[in-house]
C-alpha positions in Angstrom: -28.2 21.0 -9.5 -26.4 18.0 -7.8 -28.5 15.0 -7.1 -27.9 15.4 -3.4 -29.1 19.0 -3.4 -32.1 17.9 -5.5 -33.0 15.3 -2.9 -33.0 17.8 -0.1 -35.1 20.2 -2.1 -37.6 17.5 -3.1 -38.0 16.6 0.6 -38.8 20.2 1.5 -41.2 20.6 -1.4 -43.1 17.4 -0.5 -43.4 18.6 3.1 -44.9 21.9 2.0 -47.3 20.2 -0.4 -45.9 21.8 -3.5 -46.0 19.9 -6.8 -42.9 19.9 -9.0 -41.4 18.3 -12.0 -37.7 17.4 -12.6 -36.2 18.1 -16.0 -33.2 16.3 -17.4 -33.3 13.5 -14.8 -30.8 10.8 -16.0 -32.5 7.8 -17.5 -32.7 4.5 -15.6 -30.1 1.9 -16.3 -31.2 -1.4 -17.8 -29.4 -3.6 -15.3 -30.8 -7.1 -16.0 -29.7 -9.8 -13.6 -26.4 -9.4 -11.7 -24.3 -12.5 -11.6 -23.3 -13.3 -8.0 -20.0 -14.6 -9.3 -19.0 -11.3 -10.9 -16.0 -10.9 -8.6 -14.6 -14.4 -9.2 -11.1 -14.4 -10.7 -8.1 -16.7 -10.6 -7.0 -15.0 -7.4 -10.4 -15.4 -5.7 -12.1 -18.3 -7.6 -14.7 -19.0 -4.9 -15.9 -15.5 -4.2 -19.8 -15.3 -4.4 -21.8 -12.2 -3.6 -24.5 -12.7 -0.9 -28.1 -11.9 -1.8 -28.1 -8.7 0.2 -24.8 -7.6 -1.4 -26.4 -8.1 -4.8 -29.4 -6.0 -3.7 -27.1 -3.3 -2.4 -25.2 -3.2 -5.7 -28.4 -2.9 -7.6 -29.6 0.0 -5.4 -26.2 1.8 -5.9 -26.5 1.7 -9.7 -30.2 2.6 -9.8 -29.8 5.4 -7.3 -26.6 6.7 -8.8 -25.9 9.0 -5.8 -26.3 8.3 -2.2 -25.1 6.7 1.1 -24.5 3.0 1.7 -24.9 2.2 5.4 -23.9 -1.5 6.0 -22.8 -3.0 9.2 -19.2 -3.8 9.7 -18.5 -7.1 8.1 -21.4 -6.9 5.7 -19.2 -6.3 2.7 -19.5 -2.7 1.7 -16.3 -2.9 -0.3 -17.4 -6.0 -2.2 -20.7 -4.3 -3.2 -18.9 -1.3 -4.4 -16.4 -3.2 -6.5 -19.2 -5.3 -7.9 -21.0 -2.1 -8.9 -17.8 -0.9 -10.7 -17.5 -4.2 -12.7 -21.2 -4.3 -13.4 -21.3 -0.7 -14.7 -18.3 -1.5 -16.9 -20.0 -4.5 -18.4 -23.2 -2.5 -19.1 -21.2 0.2 -20.9 -18.8 -2.2 -22.7 -15.7 -0.6 -21.3 -14.1 0.0 -17.9 -15.4 3.1 -16.1 -13.1 5.6 -14.5 -13.4 5.9 -10.7 -11.9 7.8 -7.8 -12.1 6.2 -4.3 -11.3 8.5 -1.4 -10.1 7.0 1.8 -8.7 8.4 5.1 -5.4 6.6 5.6 -2.8 5.0 3.4 -3.4 1.5 4.9 -7.0 1.6 3.7 -5.8 2.8 0.3 -3.5 -0.2 -0.1 -6.2 -2.6 1.0 -8.7 -1.1 -1.5 -6.3 -1.4 -4.4 -5.5 -5.0 -3.5 -9.1 -6.0 -3.4 -9.8 -4.2 -6.7 -6.9 -6.0 -8.4 -8.1 -9.4 -7.1 -11.4 -8.7 -8.8 -9.7 -8.0 -12.1 -9.7 -4.2 -12.1 -6.8 -2.0 -13.0 -6.3 0.1 -9.8 -3.5 2.3 -8.4 -2.9 4.6 -5.5 -2.6 8.3 -6.3 0.9 9.3 -5.5 1.4 13.1 -5.8 -0.1 13.5 -9.3 0.7 10.1 -10.8 -1.4 7.0 -11.0 0.0 5.2 -14.1 -2.6 4.0 -16.6 -5.1 2.7 -14.0 -8.8 3.2 -14.5 -9.5 3.1 -10.8 -7.7 5.6 -8.6 -7.6 5.3 -4.8 -6.5 8.5 -3.0 -5.9 9.5 0.6 -7.9 12.7 1.3 -5.1 14.6 2.9 -2.7 14.3 -0.1 -5.6 14.7 -2.6 -6.8 17.9 -0.9 -3.2 19.3 -0.8 -2.8 18.8 -4.5 -6.2 20.3 -5.3 -5.5 23.3 -3.1 -2.2 23.9 -5.0 -4.3 23.9 -8.2 -2.4 21.0 -9.6 -3.6 20.8 -13.3 -3.4 17.0 -13.5 -5.5 16.6 -10.3 -8.0 19.1 -11.5 -8.3 17.4 -14.9 -8.6 14.0 -13.2 -11.4 15.2 -10.9 -13.3 16.5 -13.9 -13.0 13.3 -15.9 -14.1 10.7 -13.3 -17.4 8.8 -13.9 -17.6 7.3 -10.4 -16.7 8.9 -7.0 -16.7 6.9 -3.8 -16.0 8.2 -0.3 -15.1 5.3 2.0 -15.5 5.5 5.8 -17.8 8.6 5.4 -18.1 9.3 9.1 -14.8 11.1 9.8 -14.3 14.7 10.9 -12.6 15.6 7.6 -15.9 16.7 6.1 -14.6 20.1 5.1 -11.7 18.7 3.0 -14.0 16.1 1.5 -16.6 18.6 0.6 -14.1 20.9 -1.2 -12.6 18.0 -3.2 -15.9 16.4 -4.0 -17.4 19.7 -5.1 -14.7 19.9 -7.8 -15.4 16.4 -9.1 -17.9 16.0 -11.9 -18.6 12.3 -11.3 -22.1 11.1 -12.3 -22.1 8.3 -9.7 -21.4 9.3 -6.1 -21.4 6.8 -3.3 -20.6 7.3 0.4 -19.8 4.1 2.4 -19.9 3.7 6.1 -21.2 1.5 8.9 -22.3 4.7 10.8 -23.2 7.0 8.0 -23.5 10.7 9.2 -23.5 9.4 12.8 -21.6 12.2 14.5 -24.4 14.3 15.9 -22.8 15.3 19.2 -21.0 18.3 17.6 -23.3 20.8 15.8 -20.4 21.7 13.5 -20.0 18.1 12.6 -23.7 18.0 11.8 -23.4 20.9 9.4 -20.4 19.1 7.7 -22.5 16.0 7.4 -25.4 17.8 5.8 -23.0 19.4 3.3 -21.6 16.0 2.4 -25.2 14.7 2.1 -25.9 17.4 -0.4 -22.9 16.2 -2.5 -24.1 12.6 -2.4 -27.8 12.1 -2.0 -30.2 10.0 0.1 -29.3 6.8 1.9 -29.7 4.1 -0.7 -29.2 1.0 1.5 -29.3 0.3 5.3 -28.4 -3.0 6.8 -28.0 -3.4 10.6 -25.7 -5.9 12.2 -28.7 -7.8 13.7 -29.8 -8.8 10.2 -26.5 -10.7 9.7 -27.0 -13.2 12.5 -30.8 -13.4 12.3 -30.3 -14.5 8.6 -27.6 -17.0 9.5 -24.7 -15.2 7.7 -22.7 -14.9 11.0 -22.9 -16.3 14.5 -24.6 -14.2 17.1 -22.0 -12.6 19.4 -22.0 -12.6 23.2 -21.3 -9.1 24.7 -20.5 -8.8 28.4 -20.0 -5.5 30.2 -17.9 -6.0 33.3 -18.5 -3.4 36.0 -15.4 -1.6 37.1 -15.7 0.5 40.2 -12.1 0.6 41.5 -10.4 3.0 42.2 -13.2 5.4 43.1 -12.1 8.7 41.6 -15.4 10.6 41.7 -13.8 13.4 43.8 -10.2 13.4 42.5 -10.7 15.6 39.4 -11.7 19.3 39.4 -14.4 20.3 37.1 -13.3 23.9 37.2 -9.6 23.5 36.4 -9.0 21.2 33.5 -6.7 18.3 34.1 -5.8 19.2 37.7 -6.0 16.5 40.4 -7.0 17.9 43.7 -5.0 15.4 45.8 -1.7 15.8 44.1 -2.1 18.9 41.8 -0.6 16.9 38.9 -1.4 18.4 35.6 -2.2 16.0 32.8 -1.6 18.3 29.8 -3.2 21.5 28.6 -6.2 22.6 26.7 -9.8 21.4 26.7 -8.9 17.7 26.5 -6.5 17.8 29.5 -9.0 16.5 32.0 -10.1 13.7 29.7 -6.5 12.7 29.3 -5.9 12.6 33.0 -9.0 10.5 33.7 -8.2 8.3 30.7 -4.6 7.6 31.9 -5.4 7.0 35.6 -8.6 5.1 35.3 -8.2 3.1 32.1 -4.6 3.0 30.7 -2.7 2.7 34.0 -5.5 1.2 36.1 -3.7 -1.8 37.6 -7.0 -3.4 38.7 -8.6 -3.1 35.3 -5.5 -4.4 33.5 -5.2 -7.3 35.9 -8.7 -8.4 35.1 -7.7 -8.5 31.4 -4.6 -10.5 32.2 -6.6 -13.0 34.3 -9.3 -13.4 31.7 -6.8 -14.1 28.9 -4.8 -16.5 31.2 -8.0 -18.4 32.1 -9.2 -18.7 28.5 -5.8 -19.9 27.4 -5.9 -22.6 30.1 -9.6 -23.5 29.5 -9.5 -24.1 25.7 -5.9 -23.8 24.6 -6.5 -25.0 21.0 -9.7 -23.0 20.2 -8.9 -19.8 22.1 -7.6 -16.8 20.1 -7.9 -13.4 21.8 -7.9 -10.0 20.2 -7.4 -7.0 22.6 -8.1 -3.5 21.1 -6.7 -0.4 22.8 -6.8 3.3 22.0 -3.3 4.3 23.1 0.1 2.7 22.3 1.3 2.9 25.9 -1.8 0.9 27.0 -1.0 -1.9 24.5 2.6 -2.1 25.7 1.5 -2.2 29.4 -0.9 -5.1 28.7 1.7 -6.9 26.6 4.3 -6.8 29.3 1.7 -8.0 31.9 0.8 -11.0 29.8 4.4 -11.9 29.2 4.9 -12.1 33.0 2.6 -15.1 33.1 4.0 -16.8 30.0 1.4 -15.6 27.5 3.0 -14.7 24.2 1.4 -11.8 22.3 2.1 -9.3 19.5 1.1 -5.6 19.5 0.3 -4.1 16.1 0.0 -0.3 15.9 0.7 2.4 13.4 1.0 1.6 9.7 2.9 -1.7 9.9 4.7 -1.7 13.2 4.7 -4.8 15.4 6.1 -5.1 18.9 7.0 -8.5 20.4 8.7 -9.5 23.6 11.7 -11.7 23.9 12.3 -14.1 26.8 14.0 -11.4 28.8 10.9 -9.2 28.5 12.7 -6.6 26.4 10.6 -5.0 23.6 11.8 -5.5 20.1 10.2 -3.6 17.2 9.9 -4.5 13.5 8.5 -2.6 10.6 6.4 -4.2 7.8 5.6 -7.3 9.9 1.8 -6.7 10.4 0.8 -9.0 7.5 3.0 -11.9 8.7 1.8 -11.4 12.3 -1.9 -11.7 11.2 -0.9 -14.8 9.2 0.7 -16.3 12.4 -2.5 -15.4 14.3 -4.6 -17.0 11.6 -2.8 -20.4 11.6 -2.6 -20.5 15.4 1.1 -19.8 15.9 0.1 -16.7 17.8 -2.8 -16.8 20.3 -3.1 -13.2 21.5 -3.1 -10.2 19.3 -3.2 -6.6 20.6 -4.3 -3.9 18.1 -4.5 -0.2 18.2 -7.2 2.1 16.8 -5.6 1.5 13.3 -7.6 -1.8 13.3 -10.9 0.0 13.6 -11.4 0.5 9.9 -10.9 -1.6 6.9 -8.8 -4.3 8.5 -9.9 -7.9 8.0 -9.2 -10.0 11.0 -8.7 -13.8 11.0 -11.2 -15.8 13.0 -10.9 -15.4 16.8 -12.9 -16.5 19.8 -12.6 -13.5 22.2 -12.5 -9.8 21.7 -11.6 -7.5 24.7 -12.3 -3.8 24.3 -9.6 -2.5 26.7 -10.5 1.0 25.7 -13.5 1.6 23.4 -13.1 5.3 22.6 -14.3 8.5 24.2 -16.6 11.4 23.5 -18.7 11.6 20.4 -16.7 8.9 18.7 -17.4 6.2 21.2 -20.6 5.0 19.5 -19.0 4.7 16.1 -15.9 2.9 17.4 -17.9 0.4 19.4 -19.9 -0.5 16.3 -16.7 -1.0 14.3 -14.8 -2.9 16.9 -17.7 -5.3 17.8 -18.2 -5.8 14.1 -14.7 -7.2 13.8 -16.0 -10.2 15.8 -18.9 -11.1 13.4 -17.8 -14.4 11.8 -19.7 -17.3 10.4 -19.9 -20.4 12.6 -17.9 -19.0 15.5 -19.8 -17.1 18.2 -17.4 -14.5 19.6 -17.4 -13.4 23.2 -16.9 -9.6 23.4 -15.8 -8.1 26.8 -16.2 -4.4 27.4 -16.1 -2.5 30.7 -18.9 -0.7 32.5 -16.6 1.8 34.1 -18.0 3.4 37.2 -14.8 5.0 38.6 -15.6 8.5 37.4 -18.7 10.2 35.9 -16.8 10.9 32.6 -15.9 7.2 31.9 -19.3 6.1 33.2 -21.1 8.3 30.7 -19.0 6.8 27.9 -19.7 3.3 29.0 -23.5 3.9 29.2 -23.4 5.5 25.8 -21.8 2.3 24.4 -24.3 0.1 26.2 -27.2 2.1 24.7 -25.7 2.2 21.3 -25.2 -1.6 21.2 -28.7 -2.2 22.6 -30.3 0.1 20.0 -28.5 -1.8 17.2 -29.9 -5.1 18.5 -26.8 -6.7 20.0 -27.3 -9.1 22.8 -25.7 -7.3 25.8 -25.5 -8.3 29.4 -23.9 -6.7 32.4 -21.9 -9.2 34.3 -21.0 -9.5 38.0 -18.2 -7.4 39.5 -14.7 -8.8 38.6 -14.2 -10.5 42.0 -17.4 -12.6 41.6 -16.7 -13.1 37.9 -13.3 -14.5 38.7 -14.8 -17.1 41.1 -17.6 -18.3 38.9 -15.2 -18.5 35.9 -12.5 -20.4 37.8 -9.8 -17.9 37.0 -6.9 -18.7 39.3 -4.9 -16.3 41.5 -1.7 -15.5 39.7 
């Protein structure tokens, strides 16, 4: 029986008052003391694990199988890589591991961090991974090879000692379950800031429980509030700006998906058509809302030109391009990163120019101050390490059941040591659909312990902040 299934059975037996005894339980490891400098190499000579990361690593090795729920910015990846190195030192040889991620960008970042820590790591490409001990695979390609009964993949899954599922909150639970069921790894760890958090959809709940059976109980939980109360990061300031224009409470039919009563314009087909229509009119193409973002950025750039660095996160590519063009009209230079490595900048004439494989250099420019405003798509929600910045604007924070998870991740990008970040979100009141989403984000942040305030309406906010008329 898998450890995860055993955990679920033990919980039910205890609830029923039934005594039991487990046979052939794996012996406890003799861990000793973990060196906080275990990840130090020539490429990262000053890397030191924090005390809570050392504790998390110890819990991972003692528990063998389970979930790791650490807030964004708390160093889940560092704890995981430390566990791999520590386990290799205990056994006297490198252990074989398989790390499953959701997108190629995360796979590249994981391999890079493993190599910096002195591990031999490689991305799984079709059925080849060289002579690496640690394999990082994207779930779509891995599942495709497994479904085709690729003998090399099946043998690889059977021979791994460690299995790790990174970002274990996605809706790909069925694919992950099938692949993980074929893996015979003794150590199984699932990493996420919002572990098994999708409870809005009952089918997603079932998928989460199946994954829970493949891993085990939650071994470590660390909320974001712990980070600033312990002094590891500066406490952020989160402001929700009420947005009540335009009033669209009666413009969308609840009986005909996506149809506007006033102009009978269809915004797509299917069950998400109405959501798309509301999203486009009231968020993406809402001139009043976008104008506030432009005024806020312009005011911050004038107020503290040297210290101000602004990150704007959007959900849709067309929204990022709209904001970028509006900022260029008042002389604010920005770069828009979306997709894998795509970057859009604007020349002096306002024409868009697109480059590929420029995201790393763009982040470097932002880090050293050559670029003051960075617009990022939802590709920045997971696994992307941002340079230090002063302001974070959530131009669109997600919708539906994913809104809570996205707001945790996006606000977590602003947790830095020594620099208190001001996070600006919107309390949309233009339609009941977007208002419910805003209230869900407010409640989620409040429950997590974030300091949240609801600001004045934009007109009053502009006056007290001194934002000029453009």
